[in-house]
C-alpha positions in Angstrom: -1.2 -19.0 -15.0 0.7 -19.5 -11.7 -0.9 -16.6 -9.9 0.8 -13.7 -8.2 2.5 -14.1 -4.8 3.1 -10.5 -3.8 2.9 -6.9 -5.2 4.7 -3.7 -4.3 3.4 -0.4 -5.7 5.8 2.6 -6.0 4.6 6.2 -5.3 4.8 6.8 -9.1 2.2 4.1 -9.9 4.5 1.3 -11.1 3.7 -2.0 -9.6 6.1 -5.0 -9.3 4.5 -8.4 -9.0 6.2 -11.6 -8.0 4.7 -14.9 -9.4 5.4 -18.6 -9.5 6.0 -19.5 -5.9 6.1 -23.2 -5.3 5.8 -24.9 -1.9 6.8 -28.5 -1.4 3.7 -30.7 -1.1 1.3 -28.2 -2.6 0.1 -28.7 -6.2 1.6 -26.3 -8.7 -0.2 -25.4 -11.9 3.1 -25.0 -13.7 5.7 -27.1 -11.8 8.4 -26.8 -14.5 8.0 -23.1 -15.0 10.4 -20.8 -13.1 9.2 -17.8 -11.1 8.7 -14.4 -12.7 8.6 -10.7 -12.0 6.0 -8.5 -13.7 5.7 -4.8 -14.1 2.4 -3.0 -14.3 1.9 0.8 -14.8 -1.2 1.7 -12.9 -1.2 5.1 -14.6 -2.3 3.6 -17.9 -6.0 3.5 -18.9 -5.8 -0.3 -19.4 -2.9 -1.5 -17.2 -1.4 -4.9 -18.2 1.2 -6.9 -16.4 4.4 -7.2 -18.5 7.0 -9.9 -17.7 10.4 -8.4 -16.9 13.4 -9.9 -18.6 16.0 -11.2 -16.0 19.7 -10.7 -16.7 21.9 -13.4 -18.2 23.8 -15.4 -15.6 20.8 -15.5 -13.2 19.7 -19.0 -12.2 16.2 -18.9 -13.6 15.6 -22.6 -13.2 15.6 -22.2 -9.4 13.9 -18.8 -9.2 11.1 -19.2 -6.7 10.1 -15.7 -5.6 8.4 -15.4 -2.2 7.4 -11.8 -1.7 8.8 -8.6 -3.2 9.8 -5.2 -1.9 11.4 -2.1 -3.4 13.7 0.5 -2.1 13.3 4.1 -3.3 16.3 6.5 -2.7 
């Protein structure tokens, strides 16, 4: 509903997607909804984005993701 802002695809085919970025002065389709991170397994025949649950204690109300990157060790 709020569109994706960025995507990072790991070598194993897992894709992390940030969504819900809000800029001051630009209309938002969901102004009261916090940002989200989704996971999509591109190895599946019919890949679907699944919202990741964020740990308790994280300030979801102010979560406004701009970009995403991963680190593989």
